[in-house]
C-alpha positions as CSV (number, residue, x, y, z in Angstrom):
1,M,-163.4,18.1,72.6
2,Q,-165.9,15.1,72.6
3,P,-164.5,12.1,71.6
4,H,-168.2,12.2,69.6
5,A,-166.9,15.2,68.2
6,L,-163.4,13.9,67.3
7,E,-165.1,10.7,65.4
8,V,-167.0,12.8,62.8
9,F,-164.1,15.2,62.2
10,R,-161.5,11.8,61.4
11,T,-165.1,10.0,59.7
12,V,-165.1,13.0,57.3
13,V,-161.3,13.0,56.7
14,E,-161.8,9.6,55.6
15,H,-164.5,10.3,53.1
16,G,-163.1,13.9,52.1
17,S,-166.6,14.4,51.7
18,I,-169.3,16.2,54.1
19,T,-172.2,14.3,52.3
20,A,-170.6,10.8,52.5
21,A,-169.6,10.8,56.4
22,A,-173.3,11.4,56.6
23,R,-174.2,8.8,54.9
24,T,-171.8,6.7,56.7
25,L,-172.3,7.9,59.9
26,R,-176.2,7.8,59.6
27,Y,-176.8,11.5,60.1
28,T,-178.2,14.7,58.2
29,Q,-175.5,16.3,56.4
30,S,-176.4,19.5,58.2
31,A,-175.8,17.6,61.6
32,V,-172.3,17.5,60.4
33,S,-171.7,20.4,59.7
34,R,-172.2,21.7,63.2
35,Q,-170.2,18.9,64.6
36,I,-167.3,20.2,62.1
37,A,-168.0,24.2,62.4
38,A,-168.4,23.0,66.5
39,L,-164.9,21.9,66.5
40,E,-163.7,25.0,64.3
41,A,-164.9,27.2,67.4
42,E,-163.8,25.5,70.3
43,T,-160.1,24.7,68.5
44,G,-159.8,28.6,66.9
45,A,-158.9,26.4,63.6
46,T,-160.2,26.0,60.2
47,L,-159.8,22.4,60.0
48,F,-161.2,21.6,56.5
49,D,-160.9,24.0,53.1
50,R,-164.9,23.7,51.4
51,L,-164.3,23.0,47.6
52,P,-167.3,22.3,45.0
53,R,-166.5,18.3,45.6
54,G,-165.7,17.8,49.2
55,V,-163.4,19.0,51.9
56,A,-159.8,19.0,52.1
57,L,-158.1,19.0,55.8
58,T,-155.9,22.2,55.8
59,E,-152.3,21.7,58.3
60,Q,-154.1,22.6,61.2
61,G,-156.7,19.7,60.5
62,R,-154.3,17.8,59.7
63,C,-152.2,18.6,63.2
64,L,-155.5,17.7,65.3
65,L,-155.9,14.4,63.1
66,G,-152.9,12.7,64.8
67,H,-154.3,13.8,68.5
68,A,-157.7,13.2,66.7
69,E,-156.9,9.0,65.9
70,A,-154.8,8.6,68.9
71,V,-157.6,9.7,71.3
72,L,-160.2,7.9,69.8
73,D,-157.6,4.6,69.8
74,R,-157.0,4.3,73.7
75,L,-160.6,5.1,74.2
76,A,-161.4,2.0,72.1
77,A,-158.6,0.6,73.7
78,A,-159.7,1.1,77.1
79,R,-163.7,-0.2,75.5
80,R,-161.5,-3.4,74.9
81,D,-160.2,-3.5,78.1
82,L,-163.6,-3.1,80.0
83,A,-165.1,-5.9,78.3
84,A,-162.7,-8.3,78.7
85,L,-162.3,-7.5,82.2
86,R,-166.0,-7.3,82.6
87,D,-166.3,-10.9,80.4
88,L,-163.6,-12.2,81.8
89,T,-161.1,-12.7,79.2
90,A,-158.8,-10.8,80.8
91,G,-158.0,-9.3,83.9
92,R,-156.4,-11.0,87.4
93,L,-157.1,-12.8,90.1
94,R,-155.2,-12.5,93.8
95,V,-156.7,-15.3,96.3
96,G,-155.8,-15.3,100.0
97,A,-156.6,-18.9,101.8
98,F,-156.1,-20.3,105.3
99,P,-153.9,-24.0,105.1
100,T,-156.4,-26.7,105.0
101,A,-158.7,-24.5,102.7
102,V,-155.5,-25.2,100.3
103,A,-156.1,-29.2,100.4
104,A,-158.8,-29.4,98.3
105,L,-162.1,-26.6,98.2
106,V,-159.6,-23.6,96.9
107,P,-157.0,-25.6,94.4
108,R,-160.7,-26.9,93.0
109,A,-162.4,-23.8,92.6
110,L,-159.5,-22.2,90.9
111,A,-158.9,-25.2,88.7
112,S,-163.0,-25.1,87.9
113,F,-162.1,-21.0,87.3
114,R,-159.0,-21.7,84.9
115,S,-161.0,-24.0,82.9
116,A,-164.1,-21.5,82.3
117,H,-162.1,-18.6,81.9
118,P,-158.2,-19.4,80.4
119,G,-157.4,-15.9,80.3
120,V,-157.8,-14.7,83.9
121,A,-154.4,-14.4,85.6
122,L,-154.4,-16.5,88.8
123,S,-152.7,-16.3,91.9
124,L,-152.8,-18.0,95.4
125,V,-151.3,-17.2,99.0
126,E,-151.6,-19.3,101.9
127,G,-152.1,-17.6,105.7
128,L,-153.5,-17.8,108.3
129,T,-157.0,-15.7,109.0
130,P,-155.6,-12.8,111.0
131,G,-152.5,-12.0,108.3
132,L,-155.2,-12.7,105.3
133,L,-157.5,-10.1,106.6
134,A,-154.7,-7.7,106.7
135,G,-154.0,-8.7,103.0
136,L,-157.4,-7.7,101.9
137,L,-157.3,-4.3,103.5
138,A,-154.2,-3.8,101.8
139,G,-155.6,-4.4,99.2
140,D,-153.0,-7.7,98.5
141,A,-155.2,-9.9,97.7
142,D,-159.0,-9.9,96.1
143,V,-161.4,-12.3,97.7
144,A,-159.8,-14.6,101.2
145,V,-161.2,-17.7,101.9
146,L,-160.9,-17.8,106.3
147,S,-162.1,-19.7,109.2
148,A,-163.0,-19.1,112.2
149,P,-165.1,-20.8,114.9
150,A,-168.7,-20.5,115.5
151,D,-167.9,-19.1,118.6
152,Q,-166.0,-16.1,117.9
153,P,-167.0,-14.5,114.8
154,L,-165.2,-12.4,112.0
155,D,-165.6,-8.7,111.6
156,D,-168.8,-8.6,109.7
157,E,-168.4,-5.0,109.6
158,R,-165.1,-4.0,108.1
159,F,-165.6,-7.4,105.6
160,D,-168.4,-9.0,103.6
161,L,-168.4,-12.3,104.1
162,H,-170.1,-14.4,101.9
163,H,-170.6,-18.6,103.7
164,L,-169.4,-21.4,102.2
165,V,-169.5,-24.0,104.8
166,D,-169.0,-25.3,108.5
167,E,-166.7,-27.9,109.1
168,V,-166.5,-30.2,112.1
169,L,-162.9,-31.6,113.3
170,L,-162.0,-35.0,113.7
171,V,-159.2,-36.9,115.6
172,A,-156.2,-38.6,113.2
173,V,-155.4,-41.8,115.0
174,P,-152.7,-44.0,113.5
175,R,-154.2,-47.1,112.4
176,T,-152.7,-49.2,115.4
177,H,-154.1,-47.3,117.7
178,R,-156.4,-49.0,120.5
179,L,-159.2,-46.8,119.5
180,A,-158.8,-46.5,115.8
181,H,-162.1,-49.2,115.1
182,R,-164.6,-47.2,116.7
183,R,-166.9,-44.1,114.9
184,T,-166.7,-42.0,117.6
185,V,-165.1,-41.2,120.5
186,R,-164.7,-38.7,124.0
187,L,-161.9,-36.0,124.4
188,R,-161.5,-37.8,127.4
189,E,-160.4,-41.3,126.1
190,L,-158.0,-38.8,124.8
191,A,-156.5,-37.9,127.9
192,D,-152.9,-40.7,128.2
193,D,-152.2,-39.7,124.5
194,A,-149.9,-36.9,123.2
195,F,-151.3,-34.5,120.8
196,I,-149.2,-33.5,117.8
197,A,-150.0,-29.8,117.5
198,G,-148.9,-26.3,115.5
199,S,-147.9,-25.1,119.1
200,A,-147.5,-26.3,122.8
201,D,-150.0,-23.6,123.5
202,A,-153.1,-25.4,123.0
203,E,-154.7,-21.6,123.6
204,K,-152.7,-20.9,120.3
205,T,-153.7,-24.2,118.4
206,L,-157.0,-25.8,116.8
207,L,-157.5,-27.3,120.3
208,R,-159.1,-23.8,121.9
209,A,-161.6,-24.4,119.2
210,A,-162.3,-28.1,120.6
211,L,-161.2,-28.6,124.5
212,P,-163.3,-28.5,127.1
213,A,-162.0,-25.9,129.5
214,D,-161.5,-29.0,132.3
215,F,-159.5,-31.0,129.9
216,R,-155.5,-29.8,128.7
217,P,-153.7,-32.2,126.7
218,R,-150.3,-32.9,126.2
219,I,-148.2,-31.9,123.8
220,D,-144.8,-33.5,123.2
221,I,-144.5,-32.6,119.5
222,V,-144.8,-29.6,118.2
223,A,-145.6,-29.6,113.8
224,A,-145.7,-26.9,112.4
225,D,-147.5,-28.0,108.8
226,W,-149.7,-30.5,108.1
227,T,-147.6,-33.1,106.8
228,G,-145.7,-33.5,110.0
229,K,-148.1,-33.3,111.8
230,L,-150.1,-36.3,110.3
231,G,-146.4,-38.0,109.2
232,C,-146.0,-37.8,113.4
233,V,-149.1,-39.4,113.7
234,A,-149.1,-41.7,111.8
235,A,-145.9,-43.0,112.7
236,G,-147.5,-43.7,115.9
237,L,-145.8,-40.9,118.0
238,G,-148.9,-38.8,119.0
239,V,-152.8,-38.0,117.9
240,A,-154.1,-34.9,116.3
241,L,-157.6,-32.7,115.5
242,I,-157.6,-32.5,112.3
243,P,-160.2,-30.5,110.5
244,A,-162.4,-32.2,107.8
245,L,-160.5,-29.9,104.7
246,A,-157.6,-31.3,105.4
247,V,-159.3,-35.0,105.1
248,R,-157.3,-35.3,101.6
249,A,-153.8,-34.7,102.6
250,A,-154.4,-37.6,105.5
251,P,-151.8,-40.7,104.9
252,P,-153.7,-44.1,104.7
253,D,-152.3,-45.4,106.9
254,L,-154.3,-43.3,109.2
255,A,-157.9,-43.8,110.9
256,L,-160.3,-40.7,111.1
257,L,-162.5,-40.9,113.7
258,R,-165.8,-38.0,115.0
259,L,-165.8,-36.8,117.8
260,H,-168.7,-37.3,120.5
261,P,-171.3,-34.1,119.9
262,D,-171.2,-33.5,123.1
263,D,-167.2,-32.6,122.3
264,A,-167.5,-32.1,118.7
265,S,-166.6,-28.6,117.0
266,V,-167.2,-26.6,113.8
267,R,-165.8,-23.8,112.7
268,R,-167.5,-21.9,109.8
269,V,-165.5,-21.4,106.7
270,F,-165.7,-17.9,104.3
271,A,-164.9,-15.8,101.6
272,A,-164.2,-12.5,102.2
273,T,-164.1,-9.2,100.4
274,V,-163.9,-5.9,101.8
275,A,-166.6,-3.9,103.5
276,G,-168.1,-1.1,100.8
277,R,-165.8,-2.0,97.6
278,S,-166.9,-3.2,94.3
279,R,-166.5,-7.0,93.5
280,P,-164.7,-7.0,90.1
281,P,-166.8,-9.7,87.8
282,A,-164.0,-12.2,88.4
283,V,-164.7,-12.1,92.1
284,R,-167.9,-12.7,91.9
285,R,-168.0,-15.2,89.4
286,F,-165.1,-17.1,91.7
287,L,-167.7,-17.3,94.1
288,D,-170.0,-19.4,92.6
289,H,-167.4,-21.8,92.1
290,L,-165.9,-22.2,95.7
291,D,-169.9,-22.5,96.0
292,T,-169.7,-26.0,94.0
293,A,-166.3,-27.4,95.0
294,A,-167.9,-27.2,99.1
295,A,-170.7,-29.0,98.3
296,G,-168.5,-30.9,96.5
297,L,-167.1,-31.8,99.5
298,G,-169.7,-33.2,100.7
299,L,-169.3,-31.1,104.3
300,A,-172.6,-29.7,104.5
301,G,-174.0,-29.9,107.8
302,G,-171.2,-32.3,109.1
303,R,-170.7,-34.9,107.4
304,M,-167.7,-37.2,107.0
305,P,-166.4,-36.2,103.6
306,A,-166.2,-39.0,100.8
307,G,-164.5,-42.1,101.4
308,Q,-164.1,-41.4,105.2
309,P,-166.5,-43.5,107.9
310,D,-169.6,-42.7,108.9
311,D,-172.1,-43.8,110.2
312,H,-172.6,-47.4,108.2
313,Q,-168.9,-48.3,108.3
314,S,-166.5,-48.2,110.6
315,A,-163.3,-45.9,110.8
316,E,-160.6,-49.2,109.0
317,G,-163.4,-49.4,106.1
């Protein structure tokens, strides 16, 4: 049974007349009569008794009416739900992001998205890039914000990558450090400093993306999260490499220094979805908010984030 035929049937029931139903539907009377006749032929039931004035439901017609109303109401609900997803008045958006992206970039995008589309349910899961990619493939997230060194590209065959920004790595030192007044430093000038890192193995940390092959840092303290890393630096226990995206998490008693161009390392930041899968309307719109948030951070082209030293101000400023 076609939904259209059921709609015609219900309209005839509502008006008790084929003529009145035709007027409401803006059909000819004969077109409505043919629809009812075809429905009766398909169901093998007489749905209406034809009266001198109008029509009356038969017992079989009353049976079909309940089913027709249920079908038509469900179809109307489906249309409303699909429209809500399209118009972003309902639905969900599940975002994954690597830790430093959660410092400012992703929260800013989520906040502006929620302000524009409060009916969409939001969730955020923090993780490392390999786990986030696995979560995308498993269907646990709709979009993930990832990072990768420029010389280690992400898999662009299994994932669609939307480039957001390139970020530089900075050096965090205590304000009392001998180099804190400098704008830029060479890594070899830090050879005598202990590095605070997320692993005792430099190859498993940010250091792998920044250190020259002949530079082996001394890692005395291992801290898993940025609060711990930067707290140790502020206490004078060592120095740390910090991605520009994490600058907002840095306490005020640190100085953030540029690396000399010969030592500088850049991480590329992307929003990823699974290749070959349609991006839901919420994801497409969220990418716009991510673009706006990334532009607002001032990281494009390796610029320092707002409020940090540049070529015109000292690290003490």
